[in-house]
C-alpha positions in Angstrom: 2.6 -37.1 -80.0 4.9 -38.9 -82.5 7.8 -36.7 -81.6 7.4 -37.4 -77.9 7.4 -41.2 -78.4 10.4 -40.9 -80.7 12.4 -38.8 -78.1 11.4 -41.3 -75.3 12.6 -44.2 -77.4 15.9 -42.4 -78.2 16.3 -41.6 -74.4 15.6 -45.2 -73.4 18.1 -46.5 -76.0 20.8 -44.2 -74.8 20.3 -45.0 -71.2 20.1 -48.7 -72.0 23.5 -48.5 -73.8 25.1 -46.6 -70.9 23.9 -49.1 -68.3 24.8 -52.0 -70.6 28.3 -50.7 -70.9 28.6 -50.2 -67.1 27.4 -53.8 -66.6 29.8 -55.1 -69.2 32.7 -53.3 -67.4 31.6 -54.7 -64.1 31.4 -58.2 -65.4 34.8 -57.8 -67.0 36.3 -56.7 -63.6 34.7 -59.6 -61.8 36.1 -62.1 -64.3 39.5 -60.5 -64.1 39.6 -60.5 -60.3 38.6 -64.1 -60.1 41.1 -65.2 -62.7 44.0 -63.2 -61.3 43.3 -63.5 -57.5 45.9 -65.3 -55.4 44.1 -68.4 -54.3 46.9 -69.6 -52.0 46.6 -66.7 -49.7 42.9 -67.1 -49.2 43.2 -70.8 -48.5 46.1 -70.3 -46.0 44.4 -67.4 -44.2 41.2 -69.4 -43.7 42.9 -72.4 -42.1 45.9 -71.0 -40.1 45.6 -67.3 -39.7 47.8 -67.2 -36.6 50.8 -69.0 -38.1 53.2 -67.4 -40.4 55.3 -69.6 -42.7 58.7 -68.2 -43.6 59.4 -68.9 -47.3 62.2 -67.4 -49.3 59.7 -65.4 -51.4 58.1 -64.0 -48.2 61.5 -63.2 -46.8 62.6 -61.3 -49.9 59.3 -59.4 -49.9 59.8 -58.5 -46.3 63.3 -57.3 -47.0 62.2 -55.3 -50.0 59.5 -53.6 -47.9 62.0 -52.8 -45.2 64.4 -51.4 -47.8 61.6 -49.2 -49.3 60.7 -47.8 -45.9 64.3 -47.1 -45.1 64.8 -45.3 -48.4 61.6 -43.3 -48.0 62.6 -42.2 -44.5 66.1 -41.2 -45.7 64.8 -39.3 -48.6 62.4 -37.5 -46.3 65.3 -36.3 -44.2 67.1 -34.9 -47.2 64.2 -32.8 -48.6 64.6 -29.1 -48.3 61.0 -28.8 -47.2 60.5 -26.9 -44.0 57.9 -24.9 -42.3 57.9 -21.3 -43.1 58.2 -18.9 -40.3 55.9 -15.9 -40.0 57.4 -12.7 -41.3 58.5 -10.1 -38.7 55.5 -7.9 -39.7 52.1 -9.5 -39.6 51.5 -9.1 -43.3 49.9 -12.6 -43.6 47.9 -14.4 -41.0 48.8 -17.9 -39.7 46.0 -19.4 -41.7 47.2 -17.8 -45.0 50.8 -18.9 -44.2 49.6 -22.5 -43.7 47.5 -22.5 -46.9 50.4 -21.1 -48.9 52.9 -23.6 -47.5 50.5 -26.4 -48.4 50.0 -25.1 -51.9 53.7 -24.9 -52.4 54.4 -28.4 -51.1 51.5 -29.7 -53.3 53.1 -28.2 -56.4 56.6 -29.4 -55.5 58.1 -25.9 -55.1 60.2 -26.5 -52.0 63.0 -24.0 -52.7 62.9 -20.3 -52.5 64.4 -18.3 -55.3 
């Protein structure tokens, strides 16, 4: 019976350490989010959620977001990715063709060699 109690103690100690580490990480995340949260946004959104104040910083963020979207759309136009057509003979089914196309686009192999 001594071996059983020793093994239960070791198990309890291990599980306690695991849950203690999880709680420590959770506490660290809570502290970091409270310290680094943007308090100005929460106060403004609570009082005047319908109004939008135009500040130079907000304008530059808006312009940066528009520029990022424009660049993403332009780079999407220039990619050589296209849908593969079914071969003249029905060697592969439409399902297989779709799966292979998705696998190739996931790997980044857009060009045929």
